[in-house]
N, C-alpha and C positions, 0 to 999 in steps of 0.2 A: 748644322749640328753634326758633330763627329758621331760615328755609328757606334763606338763605344760609350759615349756619354748617353746617347739615345738608349741604349741597351740596359744601362744602370739606372737612369732616371724616368725613361717613359715607357718603356717595354710593358712591365707590369698594369701601368692604368690603361694602355692601349689594349692589351690582352682583355682586361676588365671589361671595358667599353664594348668591344667586338662581341666577346660572349654575352654582354647584356643584351645587344640587338639581335643576336642568333637565338638566345631564349625567349626574348619578346615577340618576334616576328616569324621564326623558323628560317632554317637554312634554305630553303627551296623558294622563300619570299624576298630573298635580299640579292641585289646585284651591287658589287663593290665596284665602283668607277674610278680609276687611276688615272689622274691627269698629270701627263709630265710636260710641265713647262720649258724646262732646260737640262743640260747634262749634269747639273748639280745636285743630286739627289742621293747620295749615298746612305745617308740615314733613312730615307725613306724605302730603299731596298730592304731594310732591316724590318720595317712595318709591313711592306708587300709580302716577306717572307712568313709573316704572322698569316696575312690574309689569305694567300696561295695554299696554306697549311690547312687553316678551318674551312675556308669557302672555295675548295678547289675546282667547282665548276659554276662559281657565281660571281666571275670578275671580268671587267672588261678594261682595257687600258686605251686611252687616247692621247695621241702626239701629234703635234704638226710636222715633224721632220723625222726623217729614218735616224738621223744621227743621234736624236735626243733618245731613242728607244735601244740602240745597239748595246750598250753596257747593261741597261736594266734585263734586255732579254737574255744575254750571255750569262749574266749572274743567276737569273731565275732557272736558266736550264742547268748551270753548273750544280746549283742545290737541288735539283730534281724536284723542283716545285711545279714546273710545268713542261709538258713535251713540246717537241716543235711543231706539231700540229695545232696544240693549245695556243701558243705563242702567235702561231701564223693566223689562227681562226679568231682570237680574242683581242688582238692588237688593231686598232683602227689608226692608221698613220695618213696625214695629210688633209686631214679636216680642219679648217680655219677656226679659231678659238671664238670668233665671232658667231659661228654656226652651232657651236657644241650645245649651248643652252636650248636653243629651239629644237634642235634635234632629240634631245632628251626629253623635252617636254612632250613632243609629239609621239615620241615612242612609248612612254610610261604614261600617257594621259589614260586616264580612267574613263570608260563609256559611262556616261551618266543616264540614269533611267530618264525617260522622256517625262518631263514636268510642265505642267501649264501654268505658265506665270503671264498674267494679263497687267498691263497698266492701267492704273485708276486715273482719273481727271485729274487728280493733285500730283501726277507723275510718278506715285510710289508703284512699285511691282508686288502683285498679291498672287500667292500660290492658290490656284482653284484646287478644290480636294476632289478626288476621284468620284465620290456620290455625286457631287454637282455635275461633273463632266458627263456622267451617265444620264442625268436628267435632261442634259443638253445634247443628247446622241445624234438628233438630227441637224446639228450644226458643224461646219467644219470650222474650227478656231485656229487662228494663226496666234501663236504665243509669244511673248516679247523675245524669247530666246532663238525663234525661227527667223528673225528680221533678217540676219546676216546672211541666211541660206538664199534668200530670195533676191538679195541685191548681188549675189553672186552670179544668179542664173541669167 
């Protein structure tokens, strides 16, 4: 898409969506991940201009090769949206696309509170309440979620 068309047709809805997420979750809880798949991203530069203006410290760029990033980096620096240090610190270059999803999941994975889940004789998993666990305080219980840790050891 031509950057001029993007500015006319899509900029306003994009700004509204971005503002919605900022209002909903708070600026400090958002990380905007920019994925560059090729050098054909002239309209995306306009969108990134908005992101780097509103979320100046909450973005990350992923690209497979240095060539894909050069124009984007130069343009963001020219528009005074990011310093050379920011561009160096926030651009991850060289990661294979096959590894991106697993990396993002491992970095953003929330640590769940430890829950006790036991399998029933029917195979269904049942969560045991904390009160019941306190009654069983003399037992060491291996829960359904703990099995993968045991097999790794």
